[in-house]
C-alpha positions in Angstrom: 107.2 89.7 81.5 103.7 90.6 81.9 102.7 93.7 83.9 99.8 92.1 84.9 102.0 89.8 87.1 103.5 92.6 89.2 100.7 93.0 91.5 101.0 89.5 93.0 104.4 90.0 94.9 103.5 90.1 98.3 103.4 92.7 101.3 103.5 96.1 100.3 107.3 97.5 100.2 105.6 101.3 101.4 103.7 99.5 104.4 107.0 97.8 105.5 109.1 100.9 105.6 107.0 102.2 108.4 107.1 100.7 112.0 104.0 99.4 114.0 104.7 100.8 117.5 101.9 103.1 117.6 99.3 100.5 116.8 96.7 100.2 119.1 93.8 97.8 119.1 90.6 100.1 119.3 87.7 97.4 119.7 87.3 93.7 121.1 88.3 90.9 118.8 85.3 88.7 118.5 85.1 84.9 117.4 84.7 84.4 113.7 86.0 87.6 112.4 89.3 88.6 111.1 91.9 90.3 112.7 95.3 91.4 111.5 98.8 90.8 113.0 100.1 94.1 114.8 103.4 92.8 114.3 105.6 90.0 113.2 107.6 88.0 115.6 104.7 86.7 117.6 105.0 82.9 118.1 102.1 80.8 117.7 101.8 78.0 120.4 100.1 74.9 120.1 98.2 75.5 123.6 97.8 78.1 126.2 100.6 76.5 128.5 103.7 78.9 129.2 105.8 76.0 128.1 104.0 75.1 124.9 106.0 74.4 121.7 105.5 77.0 118.9 103.8 76.0 115.8 104.8 78.9 113.6 105.3 82.6 113.7 103.0 85.6 112.7 104.2 87.8 110.0 103.7 91.3 109.9 100.0 92.4 108.6 99.0 88.7 108.7 95.3 88.2 108.3 94.0 85.7 110.5 90.6 84.3 111.6 89.7 84.4 115.5 88.6 81.0 116.7 88.5 81.8 120.3 89.5 84.0 123.0 90.4 83.1 126.6 92.5 85.0 129.6 94.5 87.5 127.3 95.3 85.0 124.5 93.4 84.3 121.2 92.9 81.2 119.5 93.6 81.5 115.5 93.2 80.1 112.3 95.3 80.9 109.1 94.6 79.7 105.8 96.7 80.6 102.8 98.1 78.8 99.5 101.2 78.0 101.2 99.8 77.0 105.1 97.0 76.0 106.8 97.5 76.7 110.8 95.8 76.7 113.9 97.1 77.8 117.5 97.4 80.4 120.2 98.8 84.0 120.4 98.9 86.9 122.9 96.0 89.3 122.5 98.6 91.9 121.7 99.7 90.4 118.9 96.5 91.0 116.8 94.2 94.2 116.3 90.9 94.4 114.5 90.5 95.3 111.0 88.8 98.4 111.7 91.9 99.5 113.7 94.3 98.2 110.9 92.5 100.1 108.1 92.4 103.5 110.4 95.9 103.4 111.3 98.5 105.5 109.4 100.6 102.5 108.8 97.9 101.3 106.4 97.4 104.7 105.2 93.9 104.6 104.7 92.5 106.7 107.1 91.7 109.7 105.0 89.9 107.6 102.6 86.9 106.6 104.7 85.1 109.5 103.7 86.1 112.5 101.4 84.0 115.2 99.7 84.7 115.7 95.9 83.2 117.3 92.8 82.0 114.2 91.1 80.0 116.4 88.1 79.1 119.8 87.5 75.4 118.5 89.3 77.3 116.9 92.2 80.1 119.3 93.3 80.2 118.5 96.5 79.6 114.6 96.4 80.7 112.3 99.5 82.8 109.4 98.9 82.6 106.7 101.7 84.3 103.0 102.0 82.2 100.8 103.5 83.0 97.5 105.5 81.9 94.5 103.6 83.1 91.6 105.8 86.8 92.0 106.0 86.9 94.0 102.8 85.6 97.4 101.8 83.3 99.0 99.1 83.4 102.5 97.7 79.9 104.3 97.8 79.1 107.7 96.2 76.5 110.0 97.9 75.3 113.5 96.9 75.3 116.0 99.5 71.9 115.1 100.8 73.0 111.4 101.4 71.0 110.0 98.3 73.0 107.0 96.7 74.5 107.9 93.4 76.7 104.7 92.8 78.1 101.8 94.5 80.6 99.0 94.1 79.5 95.4 94.5 77.6 94.8 97.7 78.9 91.1 98.0 82.8 90.2 97.5 84.8 86.9 97.2 86.5 85.4 100.1 89.7 86.5 98.4 89.2 89.5 96.3 90.9 90.0 93.5 91.4 93.5 91.6 91.5 91.8 88.2 88.3 90.1 88.9 86.5 93.1 90.8 88.1 96.4 90.9 86.0 98.0 92.7 86.7 95.7 96.0 89.4 97.4 97.9 91.7 95.8 100.8 94.9 96.4 102.8 96.1 92.9 103.4 98.9 90.4 103.9 99.4 89.9 100.3 99.3 93.6 99.5 97.4 96.7 99.7 94.8 97.8 96.7 93.0 100.9 97.6 92.1 104.4 95.6 94.8 106.7 95.4 93.2 109.5 93.6 89.6 110.7 93.0 89.0 113.8 90.8 88.8 115.3 87.4 92.3 114.5 85.5 91.3 116.0 81.7 89.1 118.9 82.6 85.8 117.5 81.5 84.0 118.2 84.7 83.7 114.7 85.6 85.8 112.6 88.3 88.1 110.0 87.6 89.0 107.2 90.0 92.4 106.0 90.1 94.0 103.1 91.9 97.3 101.1 91.2 97.4 97.2 91.4 98.3 95.6 94.8 102.0 95.7 94.7 105.3 95.1 96.9 108.0 96.9 95.0 108.3 99.2 92.2 111.3 97.4 90.3 109.0 97.3 87.1 106.1 98.8 85.5 103.0 98.6 87.7 99.5 98.1 86.2 97.0 100.9 87.0 93.1 101.0 86.9 91.4 104.3 85.8 87.8 104.6 85.7 85.8 108.0 84.6 82.4 108.7 85.6 79.8 108.9 82.9 77.3 110.4 84.6 75.9 107.3 85.8 78.7 104.6 86.7 82.6 104.5 86.5 83.6 103.2 83.1 86.9 101.9 82.6 89.8 103.9 80.8 92.6 101.5 82.0 92.0 97.8 83.3 95.3 96.6 84.3 97.7 98.6 81.9 100.8 100.2 82.5 101.2 103.8 81.7 105.2 104.1 80.2 107.0 106.3 78.3 106.8 106.1 74.6 110.6 106.5 73.8 113.4 107.7 76.0 113.1 111.2 77.0 110.1 111.6 74.8 108.1 112.9 77.7 104.9 111.2 76.4 103.4 108.6 78.0 100.8 105.8 76.9 99.1 102.7 78.1 100.8 99.6 77.4 99.3 96.2 78.2 102.4 93.8 77.8 106.3 94.0 77.8 108.8 91.2 77.4 111.3 93.0 79.8 112.0 96.3 81.5 115.2 97.6 80.0 117.6 100.3 81.4 116.1 103.8 81.3 112.4 102.6 81.2 110.1 105.2 82.8 106.6 105.1 84.1 103.8 106.9 85.7 102.8 105.4 89.5 100.0 107.7 90.8 98.3 111.1 90.2 99.0 113.4 93.2 97.2 116.4 92.8 95.4 118.3 90.1 96.4 122.5 89.7 94.0 125.1 89.0 95.5 125.1 85.3 94.3 121.2 84.9 97.7 119.9 85.0 98.3 116.6 86.9 101.2 116.0 88.9 102.3 112.3 88.8 104.7 110.0 90.9 107.3 109.0 88.3 109.6 105.9 88.5 112.7 105.2 86.2 115.4 102.0 86.1 118.7 103.4 86.0 121.1 100.6 86.2 121.1 98.7 89.4 119.1 101.7 91.0 115.7 102.8 91.2 114.8 106.6 90.4 111.8 108.4 91.7 110.6 111.8 91.0 107.3 114.1 90.5 106.3 115.9 87.4 103.4 117.9 85.7 101.6 116.2 83.1 98.8 117.2 80.6 96.4 114.5 79.9 94.6 114.1 76.6 90.5 114.2 76.9 90.4 110.5 76.1 92.9 110.1 79.2 95.0 107.8 76.8 98.3 109.7 77.1 100.4 112.0 79.3 102.4 114.6 78.2 105.3 116.1 80.2 105.0 119.7 81.3 107.8 120.0 83.7 109.4 118.3 86.6 108.8 119.3 90.1 111.1 117.0 91.5 113.8 115.6 89.4 114.6 111.9 89.4 116.9 110.9 92.1 117.7 107.5 93.9 115.3 106.0 96.1 
């Protein structure tokens, strides 16, 4: 099995575990714009009549295009590899992409803007997520608002992390969003980290790790998996491919925080028989960020 394929699995399991009850439409939906299904189970009807037959059902977090709005109903278009569908749904079934990204269900609101240390010359840089179409681009500014770095201004209609790792989205085929921005190896320069879009943790996940070189983010890992070298060795290395996921396989999923002493706390997963275990541990990253050495567990591995 190639770990590059792990990210094409569908709707994110983590988001499915959270309800959509508190999701409120914050803005008016406009013709030609994208919208997101606020919940599953809404019937897509052929027309606006009360007895109109259903032609399909909205799935949770499904992205659609607004074609027409009238009397509390919205005509939508759905175009995916699996289906091409048009029909009407009640407006309560949809939210704007802005509301979708800002809502805690998607879990991205804290990433819209944050202050961080980019390097020693910019200890209070500002990272902002800028909306571009239905997707988001990361931009870095200094404390006075001068642009220091930007992801791509133009994005493809269907962004792919493998093709454009700096285009972010949270959609029906999974979430792809930054998870960490900070200094992981003590060199005074920030790292940018994001896992590939995913729906489960049943096998090691491709990760994207970039480090700031003073002018841009250069790649350390481009869709590689950070896996334990050998059982109980405590040493994790970047791995591009693996044929299978044997029992006892452990891998790192995402950095959670950096302690004052430079230790990085990571979320860790392990396959144990039919169970998936998860825990948290402190690691020392090598200066080239190619390896992570276990220091100690902060939350021992246990069943999910």
